[in-house]
PDB file with one MODEL, atoms N, CA, C and O in Angstrom:
MODEL        1
ATOM      1  N   MET A   1      -8.210  72.293 -56.506  1.00  0.00           N
ATOM      2  CA  MET A   1      -7.548  71.224 -55.774  1.00  0.00           C
ATOM      3  C   MET A   1      -8.171  71.131 -54.377  1.00  0.00           C
ATOM      4  O   MET A   1      -8.299  72.148 -53.695  1.00  0.00           O
ATOM      5  N   PRO A   2      -8.564  69.914 -53.936  1.00  0.00           N
ATOM      6  CA  PRO A   2      -9.149  69.776 -52.597  1.00  0.00           C
ATOM      7  C   PRO A   2      -8.146  70.155 -51.517  1.00  0.00           C
ATOM      8  O   PRO A   2      -6.956  69.856 -51.620  1.00  0.00           O
ATOM      9  N   THR A   3      -8.644  70.812 -50.490  1.00  0.00           N
ATOM     10  CA  THR A   3      -7.775  71.196 -49.381  1.00  0.00           C
ATOM     11  C   THR A   3      -7.983  70.314 -48.161  1.00  0.00           C
ATOM     12  O   THR A   3      -7.165  70.326 -47.241  1.00  0.00           O
ATOM     13  N   ARG A   4      -9.077  69.542 -48.142  1.00  0.00           N
ATOM     14  CA  ARG A   4      -9.360  68.635 -47.026  1.00  0.00           C
ATOM     15  C   ARG A   4      -9.497  67.221 -47.566  1.00  0.00           C
ATOM     16  O   ARG A   4      -9.913  67.022 -48.707  1.00  0.00           O
ATOM     17  N   LEU A   5      -9.148  66.243 -46.745  1.00  0.00           N
ATOM     18  CA  LEU A   5      -9.274  64.846 -47.149  1.00  0.00           C
ATOM     19  C   LEU A   5     -10.730  64.526 -47.485  1.00  0.00           C
ATOM     20  O   LEU A   5     -10.993  63.788 -48.434  1.00  0.00           O
ATOM     21  N   SER A   6     -11.677  65.067 -46.723  1.00  0.00           N
ATOM     22  CA  SER A   6     -13.093  64.800 -47.002  1.00  0.00           C
ATOM     23  C   SER A   6     -13.488  65.287 -48.397  1.00  0.00           C
ATOM     24  O   SER A   6     -14.294  64.645 -49.071  1.00  0.00           O
ATOM     25  N   ASP A   7     -12.927  66.417 -48.834  1.00  0.00           N
ATOM     26  CA  ASP A   7     -13.206  66.907 -50.187  1.00  0.00           C
ATOM     27  C   ASP A   7     -12.593  65.984 -51.237  1.00  0.00           C
ATOM     28  O   ASP A   7     -13.189  65.732 -52.284  1.00  0.00           O
ATOM     29  N   ALA A   8     -11.397  65.487 -50.942  1.00  0.00           N
ATOM     30  CA  ALA A   8     -10.723  64.592 -51.885  1.00  0.00           C
ATOM     31  C   ALA A   8     -11.450  63.252 -52.000  1.00  0.00           C
ATOM     32  O   ALA A   8     -11.424  62.621 -53.057  1.00  0.00           O
ATOM     33  N   LEU A   9     -12.099  62.815 -50.916  1.00  0.00           N
ATOM     34  CA  LEU A   9     -12.788  61.525 -50.920  1.00  0.00           C
ATOM     35  C   LEU A   9     -14.197  61.586 -51.507  1.00  0.00           C
ATOM     36  O   LEU A   9     -14.757  60.550 -51.863  1.00  0.00           O
ATOM     37  N   ALA A  10     -14.768  62.761 -51.613  1.00  0.00           N
ATOM     38  CA  ALA A  10     -16.150  62.898 -52.095  1.00  0.00           C
ATOM     39  C   ALA A  10     -16.406  62.172 -53.421  1.00  0.00           C
ATOM     40  O   ALA A  10     -17.465  61.558 -53.560  1.00  0.00           O
ATOM     41  N   PRO A  11     -15.497  62.209 -54.399  1.00  0.00           N
ATOM     42  CA  PRO A  11     -15.775  61.476 -55.650  1.00  0.00           C
ATOM     43  C   PRO A  11     -15.916  59.964 -55.453  1.00  0.00           C
ATOM     44  O   PRO A  11     -16.463  59.275 -56.315  1.00  0.00           O
ATOM     45  N   PHE A  12     -15.429  59.452 -54.334  1.00  0.00           N
ATOM     46  CA  PHE A  12     -15.487  58.011 -54.066  1.00  0.00           C
ATOM     47  C   PHE A  12     -16.547  57.648 -53.029  1.00  0.00           C
ATOM     48  O   PHE A  12     -16.817  56.467 -52.810  1.00  0.00           O
ATOM     49  N   THR A  13     -17.148  58.649 -52.389  1.00  0.00           N
ATOM     50  CA  THR A  13     -18.089  58.386 -51.303  1.00  0.00           C
ATOM     51  C   THR A  13     -19.440  59.012 -51.598  1.00  0.00           C
ATOM     52  O   THR A  13     -20.289  58.380 -52.227  1.00  0.00           O
ATOM     53  N   SER A  14     -19.651  60.226 -51.161  1.00  0.00           N
ATOM     54  CA  SER A  14     -20.960  60.875 -51.289  1.00  0.00           C
ATOM     55  C   SER A  14     -21.383  61.081 -52.735  1.00  0.00           C
ATOM     56  O   SER A  14     -22.562  60.916 -53.051  1.00  0.00           O
ATOM     57  N   ASN A  15     -20.464  61.434 -53.619  1.00  0.00           N
ATOM     58  CA  ASN A  15     -20.832  61.642 -55.026  1.00  0.00           C
ATOM     59  C   ASN A  15     -21.352  60.351 -55.653  1.00  0.00           C
ATOM     60  O   ASN A  15     -22.365  60.363 -56.352  1.00  0.00           O
ATOM     61  N   VAL A  16     -20.665  59.246 -55.404  1.00  0.00           N
ATOM     62  CA  VAL A  16     -21.088  57.946 -55.945  1.00  0.00           C
ATOM     63  C   VAL A  16     -22.442  57.545 -55.372  1.00  0.00           C
ATOM     64  O   VAL A  16     -23.326  57.102 -56.105  1.00  0.00           O
ATOM     65  N   ALA A  17     -22.599  57.702 -54.069  1.00  0.00           N
ATOM     66  CA  ALA A  17     -23.874  57.365 -53.434  1.00  0.00           C
ATOM     67  C   ALA A  17     -25.009  58.194 -54.028  1.00  0.00           C
ATOM     68  O   ALA A  17     -26.104  57.676 -54.249  1.00  0.00           O
ATOM     69  N   ASP A  18     -24.758  59.472 -54.288  1.00  0.00           N
ATOM     70  CA  ASP A  18     -25.789  60.336 -54.874  1.00  0.00           C
ATOM     71  C   ASP A  18     -26.167  59.889 -56.283  1.00  0.00           C
ATOM     72  O   ASP A  18     -27.350  59.812 -56.614  1.00  0.00           O
ATOM     73  N   VAL A  19     -25.175  59.597 -57.108  1.00  0.00           N
ATOM     74  CA  VAL A  19     -25.442  59.160 -58.490  1.00  0.00           C
ATOM     75  C   VAL A  19     -26.218  57.848 -58.505  1.00  0.00           C
ATOM     76  O   VAL A  19     -27.128  57.670 -59.315  1.00  0.00           O
ATOM     77  N   LEU A  20     -25.860  56.932 -57.614  1.00  0.00           N
ATOM     78  CA  LEU A  20     -26.521  55.627 -57.554  1.00  0.00           C
ATOM     79  C   LEU A  20     -27.812  55.652 -56.727  1.00  0.00           C
ATOM     80  O   LEU A  20     -28.472  54.628 -56.557  1.00  0.00           O
ATOM     81  N   LYS A  21     -28.156  56.832 -56.220  1.00  0.00           N
ATOM     82  CA  LYS A  21     -29.368  57.008 -55.410  1.00  0.00           C
ATOM     83  C   LYS A  21     -29.393  56.089 -54.184  1.00  0.00           C
ATOM     84  O   LYS A  21     -30.432  55.545 -53.810  1.00  0.00           O
ATOM     85  N   LEU A  22     -28.222  55.935 -53.577  1.00  0.00           N
ATOM     86  CA  LEU A  22     -28.090  55.162 -52.336  1.00  0.00           C
ATOM     87  C   LEU A  22     -28.209  56.156 -51.192  1.00  0.00           C
ATOM     88  O   LEU A  22     -27.201  56.663 -50.699  1.00  0.00           O
ATOM     89  N   ARG A  23     -29.402  56.428 -50.780  1.00  0.00           N
ATOM     90  CA  ARG A  23     -29.694  57.514 -49.844  1.00  0.00           C
ATOM     91  C   ARG A  23     -29.083  57.323 -48.457  1.00  0.00           C
ATOM     92  O   ARG A  23     -28.872  58.306 -47.747  1.00  0.00           O
ATOM     93  N   ARG A  24     -28.796  56.090 -48.056  1.00  0.00           N
ATOM     94  CA  ARG A  24     -28.245  55.837 -46.711  1.00  0.00           C
ATOM     95  C   ARG A  24     -26.741  55.560 -46.742  1.00  0.00           C
ATOM     96  O   ARG A  24     -26.181  55.048 -45.773  1.00  0.00           O
ATOM     97  N   LYS A  25     -26.089  55.900 -47.857  1.00  0.00           N
ATOM     98  CA  LYS A  25     -24.653  55.634 -48.023  1.00  0.00           C
ATOM     99  C   LYS A  25     -23.898  56.926 -48.315  1.00  0.00           C
ATOM    100  O   LYS A  25     -24.496  57.934 -48.688  1.00  0.00           O
ATOM    101  N   GLY A  26     -22.575  56.885 -48.141  1.00  0.00           N
ATOM    102  CA  GLY A  26     -21.709  57.953 -48.605  1.00  0.00           C
ATOM    103  C   GLY A  26     -21.426  59.075 -47.626  1.00  0.00           C
ATOM    104  O   GLY A  26     -20.623  59.958 -47.926  1.00  0.00           O
ATOM    105  N   ARG A  27     -22.062  59.066 -46.461  1.00  0.00           N
ATOM    106  CA  ARG A  27     -21.862  60.125 -45.473  1.00  0.00           C
ATOM    107  C   ARG A  27     -21.911  59.539 -44.062  1.00  0.00           C
ATOM    108  O   ARG A  27     -22.562  58.522 -43.824  1.00  0.00           O
ATOM    109  N   LEU A  28     -21.221  60.187 -43.143  1.00  0.00           N
ATOM    110  CA  LEU A  28     -21.300  59.803 -41.738  1.00  0.00           C
ATOM    111  C   LEU A  28     -22.271  60.758 -41.054  1.00  0.00           C
ATOM    112  O   LEU A  28     -21.906  61.874 -40.684  1.00  0.00           O
ATOM    113  N   LYS A  29     -23.503  60.309 -40.892  1.00  0.00           N
ATOM    114  CA  LYS A  29     -24.543  61.114 -40.265  1.00  0.00           C
ATOM    115  C   LYS A  29     -25.509  60.181 -39.540  1.00  0.00           C
ATOM    116  O   LYS A  29     -25.596  58.995 -39.855  1.00  0.00           O
ATOM    117  N   VAL A  30     -26.216  60.717 -38.587  1.00  0.00           N
ATOM    118  CA  VAL A  30     -27.249  59.950 -37.889  1.00  0.00           C
ATOM    119  C   VAL A  30     -28.265  59.454 -38.904  1.00  0.00           C
ATOM    120  O   VAL A  30     -28.710  60.208 -39.769  1.00  0.00           O
ATOM    121  N   GLY A  31     -28.632  58.168 -38.795  1.00  0.00           N
ATOM    122  CA  GLY A  31     -29.620  57.578 -39.688  1.00  0.00           C
ATOM    123  C   GLY A  31     -29.042  56.959 -40.945  1.00  0.00           C
ATOM    124  O   GLY A  31     -29.768  56.321 -41.707  1.00  0.00           O
ATOM    125  N   MET A  32     -27.745  57.134 -41.177  1.00  0.00           N
ATOM    126  CA  MET A  32     -27.100  56.545 -42.345  1.00  0.00           C
ATOM    127  C   MET A  32     -26.545  55.174 -41.964  1.00  0.00           C
ATOM    128  O   MET A  32     -26.365  54.877 -40.783  1.00  0.00           O
ATOM    129  N   ASP A  33     -26.271  54.327 -42.989  1.00  0.00           N
ATOM    130  CA  ASP A  33     -25.621  53.042 -42.731  1.00  0.00           C
ATOM    131  C   ASP A  33     -24.214  53.300 -42.207  1.00  0.00           C
ATOM    132  O   ASP A  33     -23.549  54.244 -42.633  1.00  0.00           O
ATOM    133  N   ALA A  34     -23.771  52.468 -41.297  1.00  0.00           N
ATOM    134  CA  ALA A  34     -22.444  52.641 -40.687  1.00  0.00           C
ATOM    135  C   ALA A  34     -21.401  51.924 -41.524  1.00  0.00           C
ATOM    136  O   ALA A  34     -20.910  50.862 -41.143  1.00  0.00           O
ATOM    137  N   ASP A  35     -21.067  52.506 -42.662  1.00  0.00           N
ATOM    138  CA  ASP A  35     -19.993  51.997 -43.516  1.00  0.00           C
ATOM    139  C   ASP A  35     -18.825  52.963 -43.377  1.00  0.00           C
ATOM    140  O   ASP A  35     -18.977  54.167 -43.584  1.00  0.00           O
ATOM    141  N   LEU A  36     -17.658  52.429 -43.025  1.00  0.00           N
ATOM    142  CA  LEU A  36     -16.552  53.292 -42.654  1.00  0.00           C
ATOM    143  C   LEU A  36     -15.232  52.600 -42.954  1.00  0.00           C
ATOM    144  O   LEU A  36     -15.087  51.399 -42.724  1.00  0.00           O
ATOM    145  N   VAL A  37     -14.269  53.360 -43.470  1.00  0.00           N
ATOM    146  CA  VAL A  37     -12.898  52.881 -43.647  1.00  0.00           C
ATOM    147  C   VAL A  37     -11.998  53.856 -42.906  1.00  0.00           C
ATOM    148  O   VAL A  37     -12.054  55.062 -43.144  1.00  0.00           O
ATOM    149  N   VAL A  38     -11.162  53.334 -42.002  1.00  0.00           N
ATOM    150  CA  VAL A  38     -10.226  54.162 -41.240  1.00  0.00           C
ATOM    151  C   VAL A  38      -8.835  53.917 -41.803  1.00  0.00           C
ATOM    152  O   VAL A  38      -8.379  52.776 -41.889  1.00  0.00           O
ATOM    153  N   LEU A  39      -8.165  55.005 -42.186  1.00  0.00           N
ATOM    154  CA  LEU A  39      -6.817  54.935 -42.744  1.00  0.00           C
ATOM    155  C   LEU A  39      -5.806  55.423 -41.720  1.00  0.00           C
ATOM    156  O   LEU A  39      -6.125  56.254 -40.870  1.00  0.00           O
ATOM    157  N   ASP A  40      -4.574  54.899 -41.804  1.00  0.00           N
ATOM    158  CA  ASP A  40      -3.527  55.413 -40.932  1.00  0.00           C
ATOM    159  C   ASP A  40      -2.828  56.586 -41.610  1.00  0.00           C
ATOM    160  O   ASP A  40      -3.249  57.031 -42.678  1.00  0.00           O
ATOM    161  N   GLU A  41      -1.759  57.086 -40.990  1.00  0.00           N
ATOM    162  CA  GLU A  41      -1.069  58.268 -41.530  1.00  0.00           C
ATOM    163  C   GLU A  41      -0.453  58.026 -42.900  1.00  0.00           C
ATOM    164  O   GLU A  41      -0.154  58.980 -43.619  1.00  0.00           O
ATOM    165  N   ASN A  42      -0.258  56.760 -43.271  1.00  0.00           N
ATOM    166  CA  ASN A  42       0.267  56.410 -44.596  1.00  0.00           C
ATOM    167  C   ASN A  42      -0.838  56.045 -45.569  1.00  0.00           C
ATOM    168  O   ASN A  42      -0.569  55.561 -46.668  1.00  0.00           O
ATOM    169  N   LEU A  43      -2.082  56.274 -45.168  1.00  0.00           N
ATOM    170  CA  LEU A  43      -3.283  55.980 -45.959  1.00  0.00           C
ATOM    171  C   LEU A  43      -3.487  54.484 -46.184  1.00  0.00           C
ATOM    172  O   LEU A  43      -4.144  54.084 -47.146  1.00  0.00           O
ATOM    173  N   ALA A  44      -2.927  53.659 -45.304  1.00  0.00           N
ATOM    174  CA  ALA A  44      -3.173  52.217 -45.345  1.00  0.00           C
ATOM    175  C   ALA A  44      -4.460  51.926 -44.569  1.00  0.00           C
ATOM    176  O   ALA A  44      -4.750  52.589 -43.572  1.00  0.00           O
ATOM    177  N   VAL A  45      -5.222  50.945 -45.021  1.00  0.00           N
ATOM    178  CA  VAL A  45      -6.475  50.581 -44.358  1.00  0.00           C
ATOM    179  C   VAL A  45      -6.175  49.931 -43.011  1.00  0.00           C
ATOM    180  O   VAL A  45      -5.433  48.951 -42.939  1.00  0.00           O
ATOM    181  N   ARG A  46      -6.755  50.480 -41.946  1.00  0.00           N
ATOM    182  CA  ARG A  46      -6.578  49.925 -40.607  1.00  0.00           C
ATOM    183  C   ARG A  46      -7.849  49.271 -40.086  1.00  0.00           C
ATOM    184  O   ARG A  46      -7.787  48.232 -39.429  1.00  0.00           O
ATOM    185  N   HIS A  47      -9.003  49.871 -40.374  1.00  0.00           N
ATOM    186  CA  HIS A  47     -10.287  49.369 -39.884  1.00  0.00           C
ATOM    187  C   HIS A  47     -11.334  49.540 -40.975  1.00  0.00           C
ATOM    188  O   HIS A  47     -11.310  50.521 -41.718  1.00  0.00           O
ATOM    189  N   VAL A  48     -12.256  48.582 -41.068  1.00  0.00           N
ATOM    190  CA  VAL A  48     -13.373  48.672 -41.998  1.00  0.00           C
ATOM    191  C   VAL A  48     -14.644  48.256 -41.265  1.00  0.00           C
ATOM    192  O   VAL A  48     -14.697  47.194 -40.644  1.00  0.00           O
ATOM    193  N   MET A  49     -15.664  49.107 -41.347  1.00  0.00           N
ATOM    194  CA  MET A  49     -16.966  48.791 -40.777  1.00  0.00           C
ATOM    195  C   MET A  49     -17.977  48.805 -41.927  1.00  0.00           C
ATOM    196  O   MET A  49     -18.028  49.748 -42.716  1.00  0.00           O
ATOM    197  N   GLY A  50     -18.776  47.742 -42.002  1.00  0.00           N
ATOM    198  CA  GLY A  50     -19.850  47.658 -42.987  1.00  0.00           C
ATOM    199  C   GLY A  50     -21.124  47.218 -42.315  1.00  0.00           C
ATOM    200  O   GLY A  50     -21.138  46.248 -41.557  1.00  0.00           O
ATOM    201  N   TRP A  51     -22.205  47.940 -42.595  1.00  0.00           N
ATOM    202  CA  TRP A  51     -23.505  47.637 -41.997  1.00  0.00           C
ATOM    203  C   TRP A  51     -23.427  47.612 -40.475  1.00  0.00           C
ATOM    204  O   TRP A  51     -24.142  46.849 -39.824  1.00  0.00           O
ATOM    205  N   GLY A  52     -22.557  48.450 -39.907  1.00  0.00           N
ATOM    206  CA  GLY A  52     -22.476  48.577 -38.460  1.00  0.00           C
ATOM    207  C   GLY A  52     -21.661  47.516 -37.763  1.00  0.00           C
ATOM    208  O   GLY A  52     -21.672  47.441 -36.534  1.00  0.00           O
ATOM    209  N   GLU A  53     -20.941  46.678 -38.527  1.00  0.00           N
ATOM    210  CA  GLU A  53     -20.104  45.631 -37.932  1.00  0.00           C
ATOM    211  C   GLU A  53     -18.680  45.766 -38.439  1.00  0.00           C
ATOM    212  O   GLU A  53     -18.461  46.050 -39.617  1.00  0.00           O
ATOM    213  N   TRP A  54     -17.711  45.565 -37.558  1.00  0.00           N
ATOM    214  CA  TRP A  54     -16.298  45.642 -37.946  1.00  0.00           C
ATOM    215  C   TRP A  54     -15.909  44.414 -38.758  1.00  0.00           C
ATOM    216  O   TRP A  54     -16.167  43.284 -38.343  1.00  0.00           O
ATOM    217  N   HIS A  55     -15.293  44.632 -39.905  1.00  0.00           N
ATOM    218  CA  HIS A  55     -14.814  43.548 -40.760  1.00  0.00           C
ATOM    219  C   HIS A  55     -13.293  43.493 -40.791  1.00  0.00           C
ATOM    220  O   HIS A  55     -12.715  42.433 -41.032  1.00  0.00           O
ATOM    221  N   VAL A  56     -12.647  44.616 -40.550  1.00  0.00           N
ATOM    222  CA  VAL A  56     -11.185  44.677 -40.435  1.00  0.00           C
ATOM    223  C   VAL A  56     -10.882  45.519 -39.213  1.00  0.00           C
ATOM    224  O   VAL A  56     -11.445  46.600 -39.042  1.00  0.00           O
ATOM    225  N   GLY A  57      -9.995  45.028 -38.366  1.00  0.00           N
ATOM    226  CA  GLY A  57      -9.584  45.770 -37.172  1.00  0.00           C
ATOM    227  C   GLY A  57      -8.082  45.705 -37.012  1.00  0.00           C
ATOM    228  O   GLY A  57      -7.510  44.615 -37.012  1.00  0.00           O
ATOM    229  N   GLY A  58      -7.435  46.836 -36.878  1.00  0.00           N
ATOM    230  CA  GLY A  58      -5.981  46.866 -36.729  1.00  0.00           C
ATOM    231  C   GLY A  58      -5.262  46.282 -37.926  1.00  0.00           C
ATOM    232  O   GLY A  58      -4.168  45.734 -37.790  1.00  0.00           O
ATOM    233  N   GLY A  59      -5.864  46.393 -39.092  1.00  0.00           N
ATOM    234  CA  GLY A  59      -5.266  45.877 -40.309  1.00  0.00           C
ATOM    235  C   GLY A  59      -5.468  44.389 -40.517  1.00  0.00           C
ATOM    236  O   GLY A  59      -4.988  43.838 -41.507  1.00  0.00           O
ATOM    237  N   GLN A  60      -6.169  43.722 -39.603  1.00  0.00           N
ATOM    238  CA  GLN A  60      -6.407  42.276 -39.688  1.00  0.00           C
ATOM    239  C   GLN A  60      -7.895  41.996 -39.946  1.00  0.00           C
ATOM    240  O   GLN A  60      -8.763  42.706 -39.438  1.00  0.00           O
ATOM    241  N   ILE A  61      -8.174  40.979 -40.723  1.00  0.00           N
ATOM    242  CA  ILE A  61      -9.554  40.610 -40.989  1.00  0.00           C
ATOM    243  C   ILE A  61     -10.214  40.149 -39.691  1.00  0.00           C
ATOM    244  O   ILE A  61      -9.718  39.250 -39.012  1.00  0.00           O
ATOM    245  N   ALA A  62     -11.336  40.779 -39.362  1.00  0.00           N
ATOM    246  CA  ALA A  62     -12.062  40.436 -38.142  1.00  0.00           C
ATOM    247  C   ALA A  62     -13.287  39.591 -38.441  1.00  0.00           C
ATOM    248  O   ALA A  62     -13.730  38.802 -37.606  1.00  0.00           O
ATOM    249  N   GLN A  63     -13.828  39.761 -39.641  1.00  0.00           N
ATOM    250  CA  GLN A  63     -15.034  39.038 -40.025  1.00  0.00           C
ATOM    251  C   GLN A  63     -15.022  38.878 -41.537  1.00  0.00           C
ATOM    252  O   GLN A  63     -14.769  39.833 -42.271  1.00  0.00           O
ATOM    253  N   ARG A  64     -15.290  37.693 -41.984  1.00  0.00           N
ATOM    254  CA  ARG A  64     -15.334  37.438 -43.431  1.00  0.00           C
ATOM    255  C   ARG A  64     -16.763  37.417 -43.917  1.00  0.00           C
ATOM    256  O   ARG A  64     -17.697  37.234 -43.137  1.00  0.00           O
ATOM    257  N   GLY A  65     -16.925  37.604 -45.201  1.00  0.00           N
ATOM    258  CA  GLY A  65     -18.243  37.554 -45.804  1.00  0.00           C
ATOM    259  C   GLY A  65     -18.512  38.784 -46.637  1.00  0.00           C
ATOM    260  O   GLY A  65     -17.651  39.648 -46.804  1.00  0.00           O
ATOM    261  N   MET A  66     -19.720  38.847 -47.156  1.00  0.00           N
ATOM    262  CA  MET A  66     -20.122  39.977 -47.978  1.00  0.00           C
ATOM    263  C   MET A  66     -20.486  41.146 -47.085  1.00  0.00           C
ATOM    264  O   MET A  66     -21.060  40.973 -46.010  1.00  0.00           O
ATOM    265  N   TYR A  67     -20.144  42.331 -47.546  1.00  0.00           N
ATOM    266  CA  TYR A  67     -20.571  43.525 -46.847  1.00  0.00           C
ATOM    267  C   TYR A  67     -20.995  44.558 -47.793  1.00  0.00           C
ATOM    268  O   TYR A  67     -21.393  45.648 -47.380  1.00  0.00           O
TER     269      TYR A  67
ENDMDL
END
């Protein structure tokens, strides 16, 4: 059983990126694409960043389009 949220998210983030050979996805590290989802204490989506641009901020859509 995962003890950290990062371990619990790995099947949806880094593991998927590795299987799909998306070398710049799935991890927060220097040189990687800035794709990020920020959850609140209830695990609701509060912010979404794709390709280094905010698409959702404070739970509200900030930018529409493909990401």
